[in-house]
N, C-alpha and C positions, 0 to 999 in steps of 0.2 A: 196846781192844786193836784192835775187828775194824774200830774205823772209822778207825783208822789208818793199814793194811793196803789200806783201801779206797783212803784218798787216795791214799796213796802208788801204788797201783794205777794209779786215773786219770791221776797226775801222767805217770807212764811212758808210758800210752799217748797220750794229748796228744803230749808230746813224741816218742814216733814216729810219729804223723802230724804231725806239725810237718815235720819232717824228712823223711820221704818228701813233702809236698805240692814242700816246697824244693827236692830234688831234682829233680821234675817238673816243677816253675817254669823250671830252667835247661834240663833237655832240648828244652822247646816254643822256647824264646827260642835257644837252641843250633841250633833246624832255623829257626827265621824268620831267622836271622844271614844275610845275604846279601854274599858276600866280593866286597864293593866295595874292600876294599884290599889285591885282590891285582895284582899288577904285569903282569897284562893283564887281555883281555876276550873271552870266549870272541862269536864273532859268525861268519854267513852272509854270501855273497858272491853277486855277480853280475855278467855279463864283460858290457862296455860291446860290446853286438855288432850288426851290419844284420841288421835285421828286413823284412819285409812287414808294417803292419798293415792292417787293417779295420776299420769303427768302422761303428755303425748310431745315429741318433734314434730313441728310443724313447717317443712322446708322444700323448696323451688326447685327443681332441676331441667337437666333437658333428655330427651331421651334419644339413643343413637343406636345403631343397627351391632347388634351380637359380636358382627362381625363386615368389617370391611375388609376385602381384599384386592391391590393390584395386581392386575395379571399381566407379568409381561412376558417375550419370549423367548426360550431355552435355543432358538438357531436362529439361524442369519437366511436371506432370501425374499425375495419379493415376494407378497402374498395372493394366494391363487382364491381364495375367499373367506372374508368373514361372514359370520352367521352370526351375529351381532346388531341387535338394536337397543336404542334408550328406550329405559324399562321390559324390555323384554324378560319373560323369567325364567331362569336356564334349572336344570339337574345336575347334581353331581357327577360328573365323568359326558356330560354335552361339552359338541365340540364348538368352541368359540371363533376361531378362525384353522387357515391352514397353508403352509408355505408350500412354494415348492420344491417337491420330494424325488423329480428326477437323478437326478445325481446321488443323493442321498438314499434311492435304491438299487443303486449302481455297486456304489458302495458298500452295501449290506450284502451282496450279491460274490460280487470280489471277495471278499470275506469269509465266506461261507465256500466259496471254491478251495481259499488256500486253507481251511481249517478241515475239508474232506481229507483232502493230497497230508498234511500233515497228521491227520489223525491212520491214515493209510500206511504213515514213514513210518511209526511210532508202535503201532502193530508189527508189522518187520523187524523194527529194532529191538524191539522186544522178546523175539523169537531168534534172534542172533545172539543176542545178548545170554538169553538159556540157553543156548547150544555153545557156548562159551566166544563166539566166534566173534564178539563185540566187547568193545571196555566199558566198563562201568562210565566214563565220562561220556563217550560219543553214546548213551542210553541216556545220560543225562541230555547231552545236547537237545536231542531228538525231543525226550520230554518238555523242558522250554520252548525249543521251537512251535510245538500244539501249543501250552499254554498262554502264550504270545501270540498265537491266533486264535485263539476261545474271546480272549482280552479285546484285539481287534474289531470281531465281530463282535462281542456284547456292545462295544462303543458304537460301530458302524450304528447296531440297530436302535441302541438309545437313541442317535440323531436325529434315525428315520423317524421315531417314534415325537421329540421333539417338533418336528415339522406340523404335528396337530396339535393345535393349541385345547387344552378341555378346560370345563370349570373343576373348579377342585370343591365346590361346594356348590348348594345350592341357592339360590338366590338371585338377586333382582338387577340388571347392565342399569349403574348409576352414569358410567362415563364411555366414553368412545373415541380413541384417540387415533385410529385407522382407518382405510378403506382399502378395498381389493387394490390390486395392484401396484402399490408401494412397496419400496425395500427397506424392511426391518433389518436393527443390529440385535443380537444375544442383549437381551435386557432393556430394550426398547417397549415402551409402556402398550398395552393392547386395547382393554377398560379396566372397569371398577366394577365389578360384581358385592351387593349385600345382602346377611343373611337379615333378613328383620321377623323370622318366627319366631326368636327370643328380642327382648331388648333391653338395653342394659340403662340405667340412671345415674350420672353420677353428680356426687353430692358433698360440701364441705364438710361438717361435723365438728363442735367445739370440742374443746380439749374436756369441757368438765361432763360431755353427755356421750361422748366417745366409748367411754367405760362403763355405758349402762348399756351396750350394746351387743349384739353378737351374731358373730356369722348363722345365716339361717333364718334369725328374726324375721317375723313373717311383717310385710308395711302394705299400707293401704295408699293407692295411687285410682289419682283422681286429676281429670286433663277438661279445659274447657272449652275442645271441641267436644265432646261428648255432655254435657250438661246432668246430674243427677247421677252417672255412670262412673263406678268403682271399679278397681282392678287389684286385683292380688298379686304383689310379688314377694320376693325374699330378700335378704339382703349376701350378696354374695363378695364381698371383700370389702375389709374393713383395715387402710394402708397403716404398717406399723410406723409410721416416719411422718409425723406433721410438718406443717410449712413456720415463718417468723410467726404468722401469726397466733400458734397454737390449735390450728385449722386439719381435720385430718380427713381425708378422701376416703369416701365411701364409696359401692356403686351398688345398686337396684337391680337385681333382674326382674324379668315382668314377662309373660307369654303374651306371645302376638291374638290379641284375642279375635277369630273370623267373624261375628255378629259384629264387632266396632273395631275395624282395623286400626291401625296405628303406624304412624311414620315417623322414621327415624329424623330426631331435628323439633321436635314434638313439648314443648313447655308440660309440664308434669309440675304436681304437689304430690308429697312427700309427707305422709304421719307416719310416723314411728312412736310404736306403744312403747315407753317407758315402764321400769319396775315397779310392779305396785309398794307405797312402802305400810305394811300392815298394821294397825294400833302404834304408832311412834308418835312419842308428846313432840303439839307443833304449838303455832301463834302465828298470827296476823300476819302475812308479809308487811303492810302498813304499821306498822307495831318495831318495826325495827328502825334504829338510829344508826347511823357512819357507814361503813363499806360488809360487808360479809364477812371480810375476813379480820373487821374491828367496829364484832355486830355491840350495838345495847339498845337497851331498853328500858323506860318510867315502868317503875313495878306500884302498884296501890298499895300502900303501906299505910296501915290508920291514917286514912285520911289526905296522906302526903305522898306527894310523886319519886321514889328512890331509883335513880340511874343507875345501873344494874349493867356493866359486862357477860357477856354471855358467847357461847360456841354456836353456830349453829349449821348445820347439812343440808344436803340434799332438798330441794321440796319444787313446790311450782307456783305457779302465778298467784297463786293466795297464799298459802303456807311454806312454810320453810319449818325443816326439823328439829331441835334442838336437840343442841351433844350435851353441853353443860350450861349451871347458869340459872335455871327455874326449873321448879318442882309442880307438879299437878295442882291445881287448884288456884296457885294462885294468878294474879290479875294483872296484865300487860295495858297501858294506855294507846289506844289506838286513834284517837282526835283530842284536840287541844295539846299539841307536845307543841306548839308552836310559840306558846307563853308561857312554856316552864323551866323550869330548875331544880338540881338537886335538892331534896326536901320541901319542894313547894307544896301547899298549903291545897288541898284538891278536892273539889267537888263531883261526885260518881252523877251524872246523870241520865243516865242508862239501867 
């Protein structure tokens, strides 16, 4: 008898649990049910209006030395001195290294002696020619010999000059490839020197935006190494050739601030202000449907959502300019579009 009673009680409890679960399930589903079958959709709208828009490009690039030169030897011989250390600052014309120039000095002296001799010979030939005892050909030969001697002397002096390697710019030594006593050939690398009195920042700008910027436009530059500090730069180069992704190389020039010195290789955040669109007919970007080249919006007309094609222009992250398709004062739907269809009844709740 006790077993029967337990079985009955168990059945009753299970039945109550099933009933409760079924009730809960119905409540949950009723809460999830979105009334898509309503005769209208609640929406938010925004008026088509004229506003002044400002926008800017936020781009990241890497600072590079304004000028970087690999200095190579223009003469052949043994290095008698190397007056360069890594990190050393050099002025334009400072001596970087010297090459054994003893033979070159002798060559210059020999060329000078020959020039002086032929100069005297040319003077005698000129007197004889004027006196009629020397032919034109003989005088021309003497002139040519003298001219060749002048060229030879110039060559010898240039080779002697090349034995002293000088810095062509003011800068800092960043690479050193040789030491005193090494033999170098013409073209052998000696040092690399960079000029960071100015820096350049290389950027890639999209085709959409590259037509909005111009040479010498001022920009704002910031770096993580100096939080809160900004630098002023200018656009120094805009490429006339884009890449396969329709990006265009752009360079920014910036002076190296003495108070906050910068190094080549530092990452930089660049802000380029774009032109201001004054009193242009605009709508919120969130109202758009489709792509920018095939844009549509829902317009609130007589309590209905009317789908309309529009043509849009430039804009910023919040608004886009209307070229055609909308009039000032019309209202476009910005929220609630997911349940809309053309000519669907709407209720404006904002």
